[in-house]
FIZA-677053 format. One line per field, with one value per residue: z, y negated, x of N, C-alpha, C in turn; residue number from 1; residue in one letter. Coordinates in Angstrom, 1 decimal. Layout:
% FIZA-677053
nz	c(Z / ...) .
ny	c(Y / ...) .
nx	c(X / ...) .
caz	c(Z / ...) .
cay	c(Y / ...) .
cax	c(X / ...) .
cz	c(Z / ...) .
cy	c(Y / ...) .
cx	c(X / ...) .
dodo	c(NUM / ...) .
gulo	c(A / ...) .
This chain:
% FIZA-677053
nz	c(19.9 / 17.2 / 14.5 / 11.3 / 9.9 / 7.0 / 6.1 / 4.4 / 4.1 / 3.9 / 0.5 / -1.7 / 0.0 / 2.1 / 5.2 / 7.7 / 10.5 / 13.5 / 15.4 / 18.5 / 20.3 / 22.8 / 25.7 / 27.7 / 30.0 / 29.0 / 29.8 / 28.2 / 27.2 / 25.9 / 24.6 / 26.4 / 27.1 / 29.3 / 30.8 / 29.2 / 29.7 / 27.9 / 25.7 / 24.8 / 21.8 / 20.2 / 20.1 / 19.0 / 18.5 / 17.5 / 17.8 / 18.7 / 18.7 / 19.6 / 21.2 / 21.1 / 22.3 / 20.8 / 17.6 / 16.3 / 14.7 / 12.2 / 12.9 / 15.3 / 18.5 / 21.5 / 24.8 / 26.3 / 28.8 / 30.3 / 31.6 / 31.1 / 30.9 / 31.1 / 29.7 / 31.7 / 34.0 / 35.0 / 35.6 / 33.8 / 33.8 / 31.3 / 29.7 / 27.1 / 24.3 / 21.5 / 18.2 / 16.3 / 13.6 / 12.0 / 12.0 / 12.5 / 12.5 / 14.3 / 14.4 / 15.5 / 17.6 / 19.0 / 18.9 / 18.0 / 16.2 / 16.6 / 15.2 / 16.4 / 16.3 / 18.1 / 19.6 / 20.0 / 21.5 / 23.8 / 23.6 / 25.5 / 26.0 / 23.5 / 23.4 / 25.5 / 24.6 / 22.3 / 23.6 / 24.8 / 22.4 / 21.2 / 23.2) .
ny	c(105.2 / 105.8 / 108.0 / 108.7 / 111.6 / 113.4 / 115.9 / 118.9 / 120.0 / 122.2 / 122.8 / 120.0 / 118.0 / 115.7 / 114.8 / 112.4 / 112.6 / 111.3 / 111.3 / 111.4 / 111.0 / 113.4 / 114.4 / 116.8 / 119.6 / 122.6 / 125.3 / 128.3 / 130.9 / 134.1 / 136.9 / 139.9 / 139.2 / 137.8 / 134.5 / 131.6 / 128.8 / 125.9 / 123.2 / 120.2 / 118.4 / 116.6 / 115.3 / 115.5 / 114.9 / 117.2 / 119.2 / 120.3 / 120.0 / 122.2 / 123.2 / 126.3 / 129.3 / 131.6 / 133.0 / 132.6 / 134.1 / 132.7 / 132.3 / 133.5 / 133.7 / 131.7 / 130.4 / 127.3 / 125.1 / 122.0 / 118.8 / 115.7 / 112.4 / 109.3 / 105.9 / 104.3 / 105.3 / 107.5 / 111.1 / 114.1 / 117.4 / 119.8 / 122.5 / 124.7 / 126.7 / 127.9 / 128.2 / 129.3 / 127.4 / 126.9 / 127.8 / 126.9 / 127.1 / 124.9 / 123.5 / 121.1 / 120.7 / 122.9 / 125.4 / 127.0 / 125.2 / 124.9 / 124.4 / 123.9 / 124.5 / 123.3 / 125.2 / 125.3 / 122.9 / 120.8 / 118.0 / 116.1 / 116.6 / 116.1 / 113.3 / 112.5 / 113.2 / 111.5 / 109.0 / 109.1 / 109.3 / 106.8 / 105.1) .
nx	c(-172.9 / -175.0 / -175.9 / -177.2 / -178.4 / -179.1 / -181.2 / -182.2 / -185.5 / -188.4 / -189.2 / -189.0 / -189.0 / -187.3 / -185.8 / -184.9 / -182.8 / -182.1 / -179.2 / -177.4 / -174.4 / -173.6 / -172.2 / -172.1 / -172.2 / -173.6 / -175.7 / -175.8 / -177.9 / -177.8 / -179.6 / -179.1 / -176.5 / -173.9 / -174.5 / -173.3 / -171.1 / -171.0 / -169.9 / -171.5 / -172.0 / -173.7 / -177.1 / -180.5 / -184.0 / -184.8 / -182.9 / -179.5 / -175.9 / -173.3 / -170.1 / -168.6 / -167.0 / -167.1 / -168.0 / -171.3 / -174.0 / -176.1 / -179.6 / -179.5 / -181.0 / -181.4 / -181.4 / -181.3 / -179.9 / -179.6 / -178.6 / -180.0 / -179.1 / -180.6 / -180.6 / -181.7 / -180.8 / -182.1 / -182.3 / -182.8 / -183.7 / -183.3 / -184.7 / -184.8 / -185.7 / -183.8 / -182.5 / -179.7 / -178.6 / -176.3 / -172.8 / -169.5 / -166.0 / -163.9 / -160.8 / -160.0 / -161.8 / -161.3 / -162.8 / -165.9 / -168.3 / -171.6 / -174.8 / -177.9 / -181.4 / -184.2 / -186.8 / -190.2 / -190.5 / -192.0 / -194.3 / -193.7 / -191.0 / -189.9 / -190.4 / -188.8 / -186.2 / -186.2 / -186.2 / -183.7 / -182.0 / -182.6 / -181.9) .
caz	c(18.5 / 16.6 / 13.1 / 10.6 / 9.1 / 6.1 / 6.0 / 3.6 / 4.8 / 2.9 / -0.7 / -2.1 / 1.1 / 2.9 / 6.4 / 8.4 / 11.9 / 14.2 / 16.5 / 19.4 / 21.0 / 24.2 / 26.2 / 28.9 / 30.0 / 28.7 / 30.0 / 27.1 / 27.5 / 24.8 / 25.0 / 26.7 / 27.4 / 30.4 / 30.5 / 28.9 / 29.9 / 26.7 / 25.6 / 23.8 / 20.9 / 20.0 / 20.3 / 18.4 / 18.9 / 16.9 / 18.0 / 19.2 / 18.4 / 20.8 / 20.9 / 21.8 / 22.1 / 19.9 / 16.4 / 16.4 / 13.4 / 12.0 / 13.3 / 16.7 / 19.4 / 22.8 / 25.7 / 26.7 / 30.0 / 30.5 / 32.2 / 30.2 / 31.7 / 30.2 / 30.0 / 32.9 / 35.1 / 35.4 / 35.1 / 33.5 / 33.5 / 30.1 / 29.4 / 25.8 / 23.4 / 20.3 / 17.2 / 15.6 / 12.2 / 11.4 / 12.9 / 11.7 / 13.4 / 14.3 / 15.1 / 16.2 / 18.8 / 19.6 / 19.1 / 17.0 / 16.4 / 16.2 / 15.1 / 16.9 / 16.2 / 19.2 / 19.3 / 20.9 / 22.3 / 24.2 / 23.2 / 26.5 / 25.8 / 22.3 / 23.8 / 26.4 / 23.7 / 21.5 / 24.5 / 24.9 / 21.2 / 20.9 / 24.3) .
cay	c(105.0 / 106.8 / 108.2 / 109.3 / 112.7 / 113.8 / 117.4 / 119.4 / 120.9 / 123.0 / 122.2 / 118.9 / 117.0 / 115.5 / 114.0 / 111.9 / 112.9 / 110.5 / 112.1 / 110.6 / 111.8 / 113.9 / 115.1 / 117.4 / 121.0 / 123.3 / 126.7 / 129.0 / 132.3 / 135.0 / 138.2 / 140.9 / 138.7 / 136.9 / 133.1 / 130.9 / 127.3 / 125.4 / 121.8 / 119.6 / 117.4 / 115.6 / 115.8 / 114.8 / 115.4 / 118.6 / 120.2 / 119.8 / 120.7 / 122.7 / 123.9 / 127.6 / 130.1 / 132.8 / 132.8 / 133.1 / 134.2 / 131.9 / 132.9 / 133.9 / 133.0 / 131.5 / 129.5 / 126.2 / 124.4 / 120.9 / 117.6 / 114.5 / 111.1 / 108.3 / 104.6 / 103.7 / 106.0 / 108.7 / 112.3 / 115.1 / 118.8 / 120.3 / 123.9 / 124.9 / 127.8 / 127.3 / 129.2 / 128.9 / 127.1 / 127.1 / 127.9 / 126.6 / 126.9 / 123.6 / 123.5 / 119.9 / 120.9 / 124.2 / 126.3 / 127.1 / 124.2 / 125.5 / 123.6 / 124.6 / 123.9 / 123.6 / 126.0 / 125.1 / 121.8 / 120.1 / 116.6 / 115.4 / 116.8 / 115.3 / 111.9 / 112.3 / 113.2 / 110.3 / 107.9 / 109.2 / 108.9 / 105.4 / 104.3) .
cax	c(-173.1 / -175.9 / -175.7 / -178.3 / -178.1 / -180.2 / -181.2 / -183.3 / -186.5 / -189.1 / -189.5 / -188.2 / -189.1 / -186.1 / -186.1 / -183.8 / -182.8 / -181.1 / -178.5 / -176.6 / -173.4 / -174.0 / -171.1 / -172.5 / -172.1 / -174.8 / -175.7 / -176.4 / -178.2 / -178.1 / -180.2 / -178.2 / -175.1 / -173.8 / -174.6 / -172.0 / -171.1 / -170.5 / -169.8 / -172.4 / -171.5 / -174.7 / -178.5 / -181.6 / -185.3 / -185.1 / -181.8 / -178.2 / -174.6 / -172.4 / -168.9 / -168.6 / -165.8 / -167.4 / -168.9 / -172.6 / -174.6 / -177.4 / -180.8 / -179.3 / -181.8 / -180.8 / -182.0 / -180.3 / -180.3 / -178.7 / -179.2 / -180.0 / -179.1 / -181.1 / -180.0 / -182.3 / -180.2 / -182.9 / -181.7 / -183.9 / -183.2 / -183.9 / -184.6 / -185.4 / -185.3 / -183.2 / -182.0 / -178.5 / -178.8 / -175.0 / -171.7 / -168.3 / -164.8 / -163.2 / -159.5 / -160.0 / -162.6 / -160.8 / -163.9 / -166.9 / -169.3 / -172.9 / -175.9 / -179.1 / -182.7 / -185.0 / -188.0 / -191.3 / -190.3 / -193.2 / -194.3 / -193.0 / -189.6 / -189.5 / -190.4 / -187.6 / -185.1 / -186.3 / -185.8 / -182.2 / -181.4 / -182.8 / -181.4) .
cz	c(17.8 / 15.1 / 12.6 / 9.7 / 8.2 / 5.9 / 5.2 / 4.5 / 3.7 / 1.7 / -1.0 / -1.0 / 1.8 / 4.1 / 7.0 / 9.9 / 12.5 / 15.3 / 17.3 / 20.1 / 22.4 / 24.6 / 27.6 / 28.8 / 29.8 / 29.0 / 28.9 / 27.4 / 26.2 / 25.3 / 25.3 / 27.0 / 28.6 / 29.9 / 30.2 / 29.2 / 28.7 / 26.7 / 24.5 / 23.0 / 20.6 / 20.1 / 19.5 / 19.0 / 18.5 / 17.2 / 18.6 / 18.6 / 19.6 / 20.3 / 21.8 / 21.5 / 21.1 / 18.7 / 16.6 / 15.1 / 13.4 / 12.3 / 14.7 / 17.7 / 20.8 / 23.6 / 26.2 / 28.0 / 30.2 / 31.2 / 31.3 / 31.1 / 30.7 / 30.6 / 31.2 / 34.2 / 35.6 / 34.8 / 34.9 / 33.2 / 32.3 / 30.0 / 28.1 / 25.1 / 22.1 / 19.4 / 16.5 / 14.1 / 11.4 / 12.4 / 12.0 / 12.7 / 13.2 / 15.1 / 16.0 / 17.5 / 19.5 / 19.9 / 17.9 / 17.2 / 15.8 / 16.2 / 15.5 / 16.7 / 17.4 / 18.7 / 20.4 / 21.9 / 22.6 / 23.7 / 24.2 / 26.4 / 24.6 / 22.6 / 24.6 / 25.5 / 22.8 / 22.3 / 24.6 / 23.6 / 20.9 / 22.0 / 24.1) .
cy	c(106.1 / 106.9 / 108.9 / 110.4 / 113.0 / 115.3 / 117.8 / 120.2 / 121.6 / 122.2 / 121.1 / 117.8 / 116.9 / 114.6 / 113.5 / 112.1 / 112.1 / 111.3 / 111.1 / 111.5 / 112.2 / 114.7 / 115.6 / 118.9 / 121.6 / 124.7 / 127.3 / 130.4 / 133.0 / 136.3 / 139.2 / 140.5 / 137.9 / 135.4 / 132.6 / 129.4 / 126.8 / 123.9 / 121.3 / 118.6 / 116.2 / 116.2 / 114.9 / 115.3 / 116.8 / 119.6 / 119.5 / 120.6 / 121.0 / 123.2 / 125.1 / 128.3 / 131.3 / 132.4 / 133.4 / 133.0 / 133.3 / 132.9 / 133.5 / 133.1 / 132.8 / 130.6 / 128.5 / 125.5 / 123.3 / 119.8 / 116.4 / 113.2 / 110.0 / 106.9 / 103.9 / 104.4 / 107.3 / 110.0 / 113.3 / 116.4 / 119.3 / 121.8 / 124.1 / 126.1 / 127.2 / 128.5 / 128.5 / 128.6 / 127.3 / 127.2 / 127.8 / 126.5 / 125.5 / 123.6 / 122.2 / 120.0 / 122.2 / 125.2 / 126.3 / 126.0 / 124.8 / 124.4 / 124.4 / 123.8 / 124.3 / 124.3 / 125.7 / 124.0 / 121.1 / 118.6 / 115.8 / 115.5 / 116.0 / 113.8 / 111.6 / 112.2 / 111.9 / 109.1 / 107.9 / 108.8 / 107.4 / 104.5 / 104.0) .
cx	c(-173.9 / -175.5 / -176.9 / -177.8 / -179.3 / -180.1 / -182.4 / -184.3 / -187.3 / -189.4 / -188.5 / -188.2 / -187.7 / -186.5 / -184.8 / -183.9 / -181.7 / -180.5 / -177.7 / -175.6 / -173.9 / -172.9 / -171.5 / -172.2 / -173.5 / -174.7 / -176.5 / -176.6 / -178.5 / -178.6 / -179.1 / -176.7 / -175.1 / -174.0 / -173.3 / -172.2 / -170.4 / -170.5 / -170.8 / -171.6 / -172.4 / -176.1 / -179.4 / -182.9 / -185.5 / -184.0 / -180.6 / -177.1 / -173.9 / -171.1 / -168.8 / -167.3 / -165.9 / -168.2 / -170.2 / -173.3 / -175.9 / -178.5 / -180.7 / -180.2 / -181.1 / -181.7 / -180.9 / -180.9 / -179.2 / -179.4 / -179.0 / -180.1 / -179.5 / -180.5 / -180.5 / -181.7 / -181.0 / -182.3 / -182.9 / -183.2 / -184.0 / -183.7 / -185.4 / -184.9 / -184.8 / -182.8 / -180.8 / -178.9 / -177.5 / -173.9 / -170.4 / -167.1 / -164.2 / -161.9 / -159.4 / -160.7 / -162.2 / -162.0 / -164.8 / -168.0 / -170.6 / -174.0 / -177.1 / -180.4 / -183.5 / -186.3 / -189.1 / -191.2 / -191.7 / -193.1 / -193.6 / -191.5 / -189.1 / -189.5 / -189.2 / -186.4 / -185.0 / -185.8 / -184.2 / -181.5 / -181.5 / -182.2 / -180.0) .
dodo	c(1 / 2 / 3 / 4 / 5 / 6 / 7 / 8 / 9 / 10 / 11 / 12 / 13 / 14 / 15 / 16 / 17 / 18 / 19 / 20 / 21 / 22 / 23 / 24 / 25 / 26 / 27 / 28 / 29 / 30 / 31 / 32 / 33 / 34 / 35 / 36 / 37 / 38 / 39 / 40 / 41 / 42 / 43 / 44 / 45 / 46 / 47 / 48 / 49 / 50 / 51 / 52 / 53 / 54 / 55 / 56 / 57 / 58 / 59 / 60 / 61 / 62 / 63 / 64 / 65 / 66 / 67 / 68 / 69 / 70 / 71 / 72 / 73 / 74 / 75 / 76 / 77 / 78 / 79 / 80 / 81 / 82 / 83 / 84 / 85 / 86 / 87 / 88 / 89 / 90 / 91 / 92 / 93 / 94 / 95 / 96 / 97 / 98 / 99 / 100 / 101 / 102 / 103 / 104 / 105 / 106 / 107 / 108 / 109 / 110 / 111 / 112 / 113 / 114 / 115 / 116 / 117 / 118 / 119) .
gulo	c(M / S / S / I / L / T / S / A / S / S / G / D / E / R / R / Q / V / E / R / K / P / L / R / V / R / V / R / M / T / L / A / G / K / P / D / M / E / V / R / S / V / D / V / S / T / G / G / M / S / L / V / V / D / V / S / L / A / P / T / T / S / C / N / L / S / F / T / L / L / L / S / D / G / S / M / H / K / V / Q / I / A / A / V / V / A / H / C / T / Y / S / G / Q / R / S / G / F / V / I / G / L / Q / F / K / G / A / S / E / D / L / K / A / L / L / L / R / Y / V / K / G) .
């Protein structure tokens, strides 16, 4: 089940970003720290939400690696840079839920993510 989230962008312009639940393990790399294996919550063409054990400040940069399974059964390894947009503790999820914005996603990756979200 997909949902539509509305988020503010620069100025008065508003955009709608469709997200789809994604429950996979994600390898998260932060500069100068050991890799962490974290849980994903959802994904869109522009970013994703994860559950992590530690609070991360907005603007923290990281690298993500995960496998995306499309509805046609094909599996795609994704590696992408991202930046933390927000971080909130969730007792229900037993960790910090962070919203990440992808940085420098190729057009091919955006198309792949769109296929997943629409599939």
